[in-house]
C-alpha positions in Angstrom: 44.5 -41.8 -56.3 42.3 -40.1 -53.6 40.1 -42.7 -51.8 36.4 -41.9 -51.2 37.6 -41.3 -47.3 40.6 -39.0 -47.9 37.7 -36.9 -50.0 35.4 -36.8 -47.6 38.0 -36.0 -44.6 40.4 -33.3 -46.2 37.8 -30.3 -46.2 37.6 -31.1 -42.4 41.3 -29.9 -42.0 41.0 -27.0 -43.9 37.7 -26.0 -42.1 39.6 -26.7 -38.9 42.2 -24.1 -39.7 39.6 -21.6 -39.9 37.7 -22.3 -37.0 41.1 -22.0 -34.9 42.0 -18.7 -36.6 38.6 -17.0 -36.3 38.0 -18.3 -32.6 41.6 -17.1 -31.7 40.8 -13.8 -33.5 40.2 -12.3 -29.7 40.5 -8.3 -30.7 40.8 -7.9 -26.6 43.8 -9.5 -26.5 45.9 -6.7 -27.5 44.8 -4.6 -24.3 43.6 -7.1 -22.1 45.6 -6.1 -19.3 44.3 -2.0 -19.7 41.0 -3.3 -20.1 40.6 -5.1 -16.5 42.9 -2.3 -14.9 41.6 0.8 -16.3 38.0 -0.1 -17.9 37.6 -2.7 -15.1 39.1 -0.9 -12.2 41.1 -3.9 -10.8 44.5 -4.4 -10.2 47.4 -6.4 -11.7 47.1 -8.6 -8.7 43.3 -9.3 -9.2 44.1 -9.9 -13.3 46.4 -12.6 -12.7 43.8 -14.0 -9.6 41.1 -13.8 -12.7 43.4 -15.7 -14.9 44.0 -18.5 -12.2 40.3 -18.5 -11.5 40.0 -19.0 -15.7 42.3 -21.8 -15.6 40.8 -23.7 -12.6 37.5 -23.4 -14.4 39.3 -25.4 -17.4 40.5 -27.7 -14.6 36.9 -28.7 -13.5 35.3 -28.5 -16.9 38.0 -29.9 -19.1 37.7 -33.6 -18.8 33.7 -33.4 -18.9 33.7 -31.4 -21.9 36.1 -33.5 -23.5 34.0 -36.5 -22.6 31.0 -34.5 -24.5 33.1 -34.8 -27.3 34.0 -38.0 -27.3 30.1 -39.1 -26.7 27.8 -36.6 -28.5 30.7 -35.7 -31.2 33.8 -33.3 -31.9 31.9 -31.6 -34.3 29.0 -30.7 -31.9 31.5 -29.8 -29.0 33.6 -27.4 -31.2 30.3 -25.8 -32.4 29.0 -25.4 -28.9 32.8 -23.9 -27.8 32.0 -20.7 -30.3 28.6 -19.9 -29.0 29.8 -20.2 -25.3 32.8 -17.8 -26.2 30.2 -15.5 -27.8 28.4 -15.1 -24.5 31.1 -14.8 -22.3 32.4 -11.7 -23.9 28.9 -10.1 -23.9 29.6 -11.3 -20.3 32.7 -9.3 -19.9 31.5 -6.0 -21.2 27.9 -6.0 -19.2 29.4 -4.2 -16.4 33.0 -3.0 -14.9 32.8 -5.6 -12.2 34.9 -8.1 -10.5 32.4 -10.3 -9.9 31.0 -10.3 -13.3 34.5 -10.8 -15.0 34.9 -14.2 -12.7 31.5 -15.1 -14.1 32.6 -14.4 -17.9 35.9 -16.2 -17.3 34.1 -19.0 -16.2 32.0 -19.1 -19.2 34.7 -18.5 -21.0 36.6 -21.5 -19.8 33.7 -23.6 -20.8 34.1 -22.7 -24.4 37.8 -23.1 -24.1 37.4 -26.8 -22.8 34.8 -27.6 -25.5 37.0 -26.8 -28.3 40.1 -28.4 -26.1 40.8 -31.8 -27.3 37.8 -31.6 -29.6 39.4 -30.3 -32.5 42.9 -32.2 -32.6 41.2 -35.5 -31.7 39.1 -34.5 -35.1 42.0 -33.7 -36.8 43.7 -36.8 -36.0 40.9 -38.9 -36.9 40.1 -37.1 -40.1 43.8 -37.9 -41.1 43.7 -41.3 -39.8 40.4 -42.1 -42.0 42.2 -40.7 -44.8 45.7 -42.9 -44.3 47.9 -40.0 -43.4 48.2 -40.2 -39.7 52.2 -39.5 -39.9 51.2 -36.0 -40.9 49.8 -35.3 -37.4 53.0 -33.1 -36.2 52.6 -31.1 -39.4 48.8 -30.7 -39.3 48.6 -29.8 -35.6 51.4 -27.4 -36.0 49.5 -25.7 -39.1 46.5 -25.4 -36.4 48.7 -23.9 -34.1 50.0 -21.4 -36.9 46.4 -20.5 -37.9 45.7 -19.9 -34.2 48.4 -17.5 -34.2 47.0 -16.2 -37.5 44.0 -15.2 -35.7 46.0 -13.6 -32.7 47.9 -11.5 -34.8 44.6 -10.4 -36.7 43.1 -9.7 -33.6 45.9 -7.9 -31.8 47.0 -5.7 -34.7 43.3 -4.6 -35.4 42.2 -4.6 -31.3 44.9 -1.9 -30.4 43.5 0.4 -33.0 39.6 -0.5 -32.1 40.5 0.1 -28.5 42.4 3.5 -29.4 39.4 4.9 -31.4 36.0 3.3 -29.5 37.6 2.3 -25.9 38.9 -0.5 -24.0 35.8 -2.6 -24.2 34.9 -2.3 -27.7 37.5 -5.0 -29.0 35.6 -7.5 -26.4 32.4 -6.4 -28.3 33.8 -7.2 -31.6 34.6 -10.6 -30.9 31.1 -11.4 -31.3 31.8 -11.6 -35.3 34.5 -14.0 -35.6 32.9 -16.0 -33.1 30.0 -16.3 -35.3 31.5 -17.1 -38.2 33.5 -19.9 -36.4 30.1 -21.4 -35.2 28.8 -21.6 -38.7 31.9 -23.2 -40.3 31.8 -25.6 -37.3 28.5 -26.6 -38.6 29.9 -28.1 -41.6 32.4 -30.4 -40.2 32.0 -34.1 -40.5 33.1 -37.1 -38.5 35.3 -39.5 -40.0 33.4 -42.7 -40.7 34.6 -45.5 -38.8 34.2 -43.3 -35.7 30.8 -41.8 -36.7 29.3 -45.5 -37.1 30.9 -45.9 -33.4 29.4 -42.7 -32.0 26.1 -44.5 -32.8 26.7 -47.3 -30.4 28.6 -45.2 -28.1 28.6 -46.7 -24.3 27.6 -44.7 -21.5 29.0 -41.0 -20.9 30.5 -42.0 -17.4 32.4 -45.3 -18.9 34.1 -42.9 -21.2 35.2 -41.0 -18.6 36.5 -43.7 -16.4 38.2 -45.6 -19.1 39.8 -42.2 -20.3 41.3 -41.5 -17.0 42.2 -45.2 -16.2 44.1 -44.7 -19.9 46.0 -41.5 -19.0 46.6 -42.6 -15.2 48.4 -46.2 -16.6 50.5 -44.8 -19.4 53.4 -43.7 -18.6 54.6 -42.0 -21.6 51.6 -40.0 -22.0 51.6 -39.1 -18.3 55.5 -38.0 -18.7 54.9 -35.7 -21.8 51.8 -34.1 -19.9 53.5 -33.0 -16.7 56.7 -32.0 -18.5 54.7 -30.0 -20.5 53.0 -28.7 -17.6 55.6 -27.5 -15.4 57.5 -25.6 -18.0 54.4 -23.9 -19.8 53.1 -22.6 -16.0 56.2 -20.6 -15.8 56.2 -19.6 -19.5 52.8 -18.7 -19.2 53.5 -15.6 -16.9 55.1 -13.9 -19.9 51.4 -13.6 -21.4 50.0 -11.5 -18.8 53.3 -9.6 -18.1 54.4 -8.5 -21.5 52.1 -5.4 -21.7 53.2 -4.1 -17.9 56.8 -4.6 -19.4 56.0 -2.5 -22.5 54.3 -0.1 -20.4 57.2 0.2 -18.4 59.2 1.0 -21.2 57.2 3.4 -22.5 55.6 1.8 -25.7 52.6 3.9 -26.4 49.1 1.1 -26.0 48.8 1.2 -30.0 52.1 -0.5 -30.4 51.3 -3.2 -28.0 49.5 -5.0 -30.6 52.1 -4.9 -33.0 54.9 -6.4 -30.3 52.5 -9.2 -30.0 51.6 -9.7 -33.7 55.7 -10.2 -34.2 55.7 -12.3 -31.1 53.3 -14.7 -33.2 55.0 -14.1 -36.3 58.1 -15.7 -34.6 56.2 -18.9 -33.5 54.6 -19.4 -36.9 57.9 -19.2 -38.3 59.0 -21.8 -35.7 56.0 -24.0 -36.6 56.6 -23.8 -39.9 60.2 -24.9 -39.7 60.4 -27.8 -37.2 62.1 -30.4 -39.1 64.7 -28.0 -40.3 65.3 -26.9 -36.4 65.4 -30.6 -35.7 68.3 -30.9 -38.1 70.1 -28.0 -36.6 69.4 -28.9 -33.0 70.2 -32.4 -33.8 67.0 -34.2 -32.9 63.5 -33.4 -31.6 64.3 -33.7 -28.0 67.3 -31.0 -28.1 65.0 -28.7 -30.0 62.3 -28.8 -27.4 65.0 -28.3 -24.7 66.9 -25.8 -26.6 63.5 -23.8 -26.9 62.7 -24.2 -23.6 66.6 -22.5 -22.8 66.3 -20.2 -25.2 62.8 -18.8 -23.5 64.8 -19.1 -20.0 67.4 -16.7 -21.3 64.9 -13.8 -23.2 63.1 -14.0 -19.4 66.5 -12.9 -17.9 67.0 -10.3 -20.4 63.4 -8.8 -19.9 64.8 -9.1 -16.0 67.7 -6.9 -17.0 66.5 -4.0 -19.0 64.0 -1.4 -19.4 65.2 -0.1 -22.6 62.3 -0.4 -25.0 64.2 -2.2 -28.3 65.5 -4.7 -25.9 62.2 -5.4 -24.1 60.4 -5.6 -27.6 63.2 -8.4 -28.7 62.8 -10.2 -24.9 59.2 -10.5 -25.5 59.6 -11.7 -29.2 61.9 -14.3 -28.6 60.4 -15.2 -25.2 56.9 -16.0 -27.0 58.6 -17.3 -30.1 60.4 -20.2 -28.3 58.1 -20.9 -25.2 54.5 -21.3 -26.7 54.8 -23.4 -30.0 56.0 -26.3 -27.8 52.4 -26.9 -27.1 51.4 -28.6 -30.3 54.3 -30.3 -31.0 53.8 -32.5 -27.4 50.3 -32.8 -28.4 50.9 -34.3 -32.0 53.8 -36.9 -30.4 51.0 -37.3 -27.5 48.0 -38.4 -30.1 50.4 -41.2 -31.1 50.0 -43.0 -27.8 46.2 -42.8 -27.6 43.1 -45.0 -29.2 40.7 -43.3 -30.9 37.6 -43.6 -28.9 39.2 -42.4 -25.9 41.1 -39.2 -27.9 39.6 -36.4 -26.6 38.8 -37.3 -23.3 42.6 -38.4 -22.8 43.8 -35.5 -24.5 41.2 -33.7 -21.9 43.1 -35.2 -19.2 46.5 -34.0 -20.6 45.2 -30.4 -20.8 43.6 -30.7 -17.0 47.3 -31.0 -15.9 48.8 -28.6 -17.8 45.8 -26.0 -16.4 46.3 -27.5 -12.9 49.9 -26.2 -13.1 49.3 -22.7 -14.1 46.1 -22.4 -11.5 49.0 -23.3 -8.9 51.5 -20.6 -10.0 49.6 -18.0 -11.4 48.7 -16.1 -8.3 52.4 -16.6 -7.0 53.6 -14.8 -10.4 50.7 -12.1 -9.9 52.0 -11.2 -6.1 55.5 -11.2 -7.3 55.1 -9.2 -10.5 53.1 -6.7 -7.9 56.3 -6.3 -5.7 59.2 -6.4 -8.5 58.5 -7.0 -12.5 62.5 -7.7 -12.6 62.6 -10.3 -10.5 59.6 -12.2 -11.2 61.3 -12.4 -14.8 64.5 -13.6 -13.2 62.5 -16.5 -11.5 60.7 -17.6 -14.2 63.8 -17.6 -16.4 65.8 -19.2 -14.0 62.8 -21.8 -13.3 62.7 -22.6 -17.4 66.2 -23.3 -17.6 66.4 -25.5 -14.6 63.6 -27.4 -16.1 65.4 -27.6 -19.3 68.4 -29.3 -17.3 66.5 -31.4 -15.1 64.1 -32.9 -18.3 63.5 -36.8 -18.2 62.1 -36.5 -21.8 63.6 -39.2 -24.2 64.0 -39.2 -27.9 62.2 -42.6 -27.8 59.2 -40.8 -26.3 58.9 -38.2 -29.3 58.8 -40.6 -32.3 56.1 -41.7 -34.4 54.9 -44.3 -31.9 52.2 -46.7 -33.2 48.6 -45.6 -32.1 48.0 -47.7 -28.8 
C-alpha cells in the first residue's frame, strides 16, 4: 500500500523525466557546428574555444547556482533554468557575431547550472521520501534516457528544420520546448521533510562553505569526481568532432541528425540494460572501465578511416559507451552525500568535470584544425590509458549508506 509521501512524490519523477526531455530537445544540436561556422562565420578552432568558454562559465556558475537550489529550492532552480535557456537561444540568433555567441554561451551556462544537480537532488530526495532510495541508479539512468530521447527528437527534427528554413531556425524553434519545460517545472513539489528544512534554512554562504568542505573532505566522492572528469573531458571531444568527421566522409547535412539520433539510441539501450551488462562484464567497476576502453577503441577506428559506414559505426559506438557513464557515476556519488547539501556537493562534482573540459577543449580545437585523424587517435589512446590506470574499486560503487 502506498504511503502518503510516496503518493505525493511519485509524480515528481515523471515530471522530471518530462523536463529533462523538453530541455534537451535542442533542435540546433543537429547542425551546431555548421550554425557557428557557416551562419556565424567563425572557424572550427573558435567553435571549440566557445565551448571551452561555455564550460568555464559553467565552472564559475556551478556552485553558486547549485547552492541556489539548496537555498531557494530545487523547483525554483529548475524553473529558472528553463527560462534562462529560452533567453540564451534568442541571443544566439540575434546577430552572427563571435562576441554575441560568447554572451549567449554565458547565459546558456547559467541555464545548465541551474538544472545541474538540482534535478538529480530532487529526484533522489523524492525517492528517499517515498522509501526507495535504492532505485536511484535506475531513476537517474532513466532521466538520462529521457534526456537522450529529447536529443534524438531534437536532432532528427532539427536537421530538417535547418534544411527547410536555414541554419538559425533550429535555434529559434528551441523556444517552444523550453517554455513547456518551464510550465512543467512549476508543478514540481519539494519532499515534505526537505521543504520543512527549507523554511528554517541557514544562510546561503554557510550552505556553500559546508558543501565545499564536505566535497573536499570525502575521499570517495572526490575520487569518483576526478575519475569521471578526466575520462569525460577526452570523450567530450566527439560531441564537437563528429559533425566534421561526417562531413569529411561525405554524409549529407540532413543525415547528421540521424547519426546523432542513432548514437543516442545506443546510449538509451546501454542505460536500460545496466544490470545485464554488469553481469556480462562481471561487476560495476568492470562495466565502467570496459565502456571507457570500448569508447577509446572506437576513437581509434575513427582516426583510421574515412569510409562512411565505418565512420558512422565509430561515432555511434563512441557515443554509446563514452557518455552514459555520467549518470551511473552520479547515482553512486549520491549515496555518499547528505540531503541538505546534495545539490551543492553535486555542483562541486560537476564543477570538477567542467574544469577538465575547459582545460582540454581548446587543445582539442587546435589539434582538430591540424588533423582530425591524429586528434581522434590521441583522444582514443588517452581513454584507453585512463581505463588501464583507474583507481576506482568495487566498494566505491556499491549502494553505500547515506553519509
